[in-house]
N, C-alpha and C positions, 0 to 999 in steps of 0.2 A: 504494500500500500504506500501511498504518498504521505509526506509529513502532514499535509492538510487532512487527509483521511484519518491519520492517527490522532490528530487534534480532535476531530469530530467524535472518535470513539471515547476519548477521555471525557470530553464535554457531555456526552450522553450520560455517563455515569453520574457526573456532578448534577446535571439538570434533573435527573430522575432519582437522585439519592440512592444509587445502586452501589453498594459498598464492596463490589468485587475488586480484587487487586488486578492491575494491568501490568504486563511486561512488554516493553517495546525494544526490539532488537534491530540494530542497523549499524552501518559502517561509521567509523569515527568522523565527527564533524558535519553530519547531515542535519543537525539542528534539533536533536531529540531533547536535550536539556533546555534549550532556548524556548521550545514550544511549550514546555510545561510551565516555565516562568511566565510566558505570555498568557497561558490559561489562568494561572493564579492571579495575574493582574486584571484580567477580564472579569473574573468572578469575585474579586476582592478576597482571595484566599491567600494566606501566608504559605509560601513554599519553603519547607524545611529540607534542605539539600544535604544528604549524607553520602559522601563518596566512600563506598564500602571498600574499595581497593586500598584505601589509606587507613583503614580501621583494623583494630585487633578485635578478637571475639569478646574481650572484656569491655571494650568501649561500646559494643552493641548490646551485649547481654547484661552488663552491670556486674556488681560484686555481691557476694554473700558474706555477711559478717554477723557475729553473735550480738544478741540483744544485751541490755544492761545487766540483766540477771544471769546472763550466759546460760540460759536454759533453752533458747530457741535461736534459730538463724533468721536474719532479716535480709531482704533483698533490696539493694541500693540501685535504683534505676538510673541510667545515664541521663544527664541533663540535656543532651542534644535531642532527645525524643520530644514529640509535641506535648506542650503543657497548655491546657485550656486557659488558665489564668494569665499566662504570659503571652501566648500566641493567638488567642481568640478561639471561638468555637469552630471555625471552619479552616482547615489546613490541608495541604497536600504533602504527604511524606514521600519525598523523592529519594529512592534508594538507587543511586547511580552506580555504574560499573559493577553490577551484580555478577556478571560473568567473568570479571577480572579479579575478584577477591578470592581468598583462600577458602578451602572447604570448611574450615573451622568458623570463618566469619559467616559463610552461607548457613551453616547449622545454627549459629547464634541468631540469625535473622529469621530462621525457619518458623519459630513459634509466633514471632511478631507478625509475619505475613499470614500464616495459617489461622491463628486464633485471635489475632489483634491484641495480644497481650504477651508479656514476657515477665516471668517472676510474679511479683505483686503489682506490676505496672500494667495498665490497660490503656490502649489507644483511645483518645477522646472520640465520642460518637460521630463528630463531624469531620473526621480525618479520612481522606482518601489515600490509598497506597498505590503509588506508581513506581515500578522498577524499570531501569534502563540498562542496556548492555550491548556488547558487540556480538556479531555472529561468529561462528567457528572459522569461517573462511575470510575473515577481515584482517588477517595478518597481525593480530594483536594478542595480548595475553587472554587466554580463554580457558575457563574452568567450567566443565560441564555441570549443569544444574542437576541435582538429585531428582529422580522421577517424581516423588511425592511433592517436592517443592514446586517443580514445573507444573504439576497437575493442578495446583491451586491458583495458577495465573490464567488470565485471558491473554494469550500471547499473539503479538502482531510483529510482522517483519516489515521494516520500513526501508524504502528505496529512496535514493536521491532524486528529487524532482524539481527542475528549474522553475516551472511555472508557479508552483506553490511557494517556493523560496522567494521568487521575484515579487509576487503580488501580496503575499502574506507577511513578508519580512523586509525585503530589501527596499521597496518603495516606501514603506512606512517608517523605516529607521535610518534614512539618510545615507544609504549606501551610495558611494560615489558613482556618478553617471558613466564614467569610463568602464567601471566594472559591470554595470547593468547593460550597457551597450554591447560590450564584448561578449558577455554570456548570452545576450539575446541573439547575437550573430552566431555564436557557437555554444549552444546550451549543454552539449556533452562535456564541456570543460568545467562544469560545476564540480564534478567529482571525478578525479582521474586515477584513483588508487588502483594499482595492479599488484597484488601480493606476490606474483611470480617475478616481477621485475627487480625486486630488491631495493628499489628507490626509497630513500628515507623521506624525501620531500615530495609531496604531491598536492594537487588542488582539492580542497573541500569547501563547502559553504563557510566553514569557520575561517579557513585561511584566506578566502576572498574578502571576508569582512576585515581581516587584518590589513589586506592590501588597500581596502577602502579607507581604513583609518589613516594609513600613510598618505594616500592621495588627498584626503581632506585637509591634511597639513600642508602638503606641497605636491601638486599634480604636474610639475614640470618633468615629464617622463624622459626628457633628454638628459637629465642629470644622472651621472653614473651611480650615485648613492641610491637614488630612487629605483633605478633598474636593478641593482643588486638586492635591494630589500624586497622587491617584487619577486624575483627569482628565489630568494630565500624562503618565501612563503608558499609559492605554488609550483616550484620546480623549474629546472632549466628550460625544458622544451616549452611548457605552457607559458612560463614567464616571458621568454623571448618573443613568442608569438603575440602575447598581450602587449608588450612594449611596442612592437612594430605596428600592430593594429592602431594603437593610440597615436603613434607618430603620423600615420597615413590619414587618420581621421580627425586630427587635431583642429583643422580649419572648419570642420563641420560641427555645428552646435549640437550639444547633447539632446537626445530625444526629450528628456525631462524638461530641460530649459526651453525647448521649442514649444512643447505642449503647454507649459505654464505661462508662455508669453514673455519669458525673461530673455529670450534670444530671438533675433531675426533670422530668417532663412538665408542661405548663401545665394550668390548670384551666378557663380560659374557653373556651366552646364555639367561638368563631371561631378562637381560637388552636389548639385541638385539631384543627379541620377543616384548617387550614393545615398543621399538623404531619403529619397523615395523608397529605396530598398530597405533602409533601416526602419522607416515608418511602417512598412508592410511587415517586417519581422517583429515589430513591437506588438502587433496584434496577431501573431501566429496562432493563437488559440482559436481563431476563426475556422481553421481547417479541421478542428477536432470537435467543435461544439455547434449545436443548432441555436437559433435565436432564443428559444425558450430555456436553454441551458446556461446562458451567459449570466454570470453573477452581476450585481449592481456595479461593482468596481470595473468589471470587464466592459460592460455597456458604456460606462463613463469614459473608459480608455478609448474605446472605438469612436465615440462621438468626438472626443478631443483630437483624435488622429485625423478624422475627416475634416475637422475645422483647420487643422495644421496644414493639410494638403491644399485646401483651397486658398491658403495664404501664400503659397509658393509663387514666386514671380514666373510668368510664362505659363499660360494655361495648359500647355502640352504636358508639363510635368505633373500638374495636379490631376489631369485626366488619366495619365499613365498610372499614377498611384491609386486613384479611385477604381480603375479597371482591375488593378492587381487585387484590391480588396474584394471587389465583386466576384472575381475569379476564385477567391478563397471561400467566400460564403455570401452569396448574393442576397439571400433573405435577411441575414443579420445586418448587412449594410443598408438594405432598403428600410429596415426598421430604424436604424440609426438616423437615416435621413428624415424619416417621418417624425421622430421624437426630438429632433434638434431644431430649435427655432432661433436662428442667428442671422443677422442681416448679411454677413459675408456669404453664408451658405445659400440664402435665398437669391442673392444677386448672381452667384456662380451658376446655380441651376437654371435661372432664367436665361443666362447667356449661352449655356451649353446643354440645353435640354436634349437636343437631338443627339449629340455625341454621347450623352449619358444613357440614352434609350428611353427618354420620356416621350409622351405623345407630342406631336408637332406643335400643338398650341402652348405647350409648356405649362407649368403650374400657375394657375391664376391665383390672385389673392385669396379667393374663397376656398381654393383647393390646397393651399399650402400646408394645411394641417393633415392632409390625407394624400401625401405625395406617393405613397405606395400604390394607390389606386391608379395613378397615372403611368406607372412603370410597366413597360411591355414585358 
């Protein structure tokens, strides 16, 4: 499943107060921990993040010590576990790196996951348990979960997915336009780990965010120090291609700045052709989804892209871009036209109705709100 689908499965439990424990398994850096923190923020739940690979069994299970009269033993629970008075009624206990910790730590967490208690400590009623780990073939430390422990989880395998990362994380968290544009052009570069290659440095969503952090400080990609830092985060092959991409596309405004109106379109023919291709790539979800399947964010992105195209100097480039979009998903583009009420778009359609495939009369003022009915 995608990271977005994993998010939906966790949110289902929270929404319906279903206290089943969930285990998400995926490659390093695909955004598993980040999405849980986003869920906590969305629902106003405190996320208690415990990295099991860094813990001993005592830090999870607690200590047994004699009472004052030395007639019984008392269980001292770890302070890191959820405490309703301190953390509030609603929490997410995130047991990260569960497939990378020792068997003893797994056993210590066993009762906490199965019975929601350990010793004399009981998880607060409003605590949801989510565990995360890597898969066996992810070239990391992997300790197989005991059968009874795995059987108590709802288990999901998470794959790297550029579209989910782009719309659910990157665009909302200020990831640098160079990174978004490059990965829109080459979505397969989001995660390049190959366990058989032996390479220590490879691209992941996490490492691309580090690249973005660097570029948000200084995005002069021609500087050797910036180039070296990019390569140090995503690897030599991918880093070199990224740097060259940025050099060649530096004169073309970023898609985000163009859509937001912060940048004007270029005037040179080659740059305009490149920009048309990048705008089409920006809405590549059109090739996979029908009009009724587009999320509100995707519909807004499509409408903004249409408006950006009609702003291009030289109508031939705008028409080229619009025809590209219609070739990807004609019905969705028609719907975007019908729902976008903007003077630039109305003027463009009136001037180029025949080229766009409208009836010869073009959209009259009375029919502007139902342009789809005029489309052949």
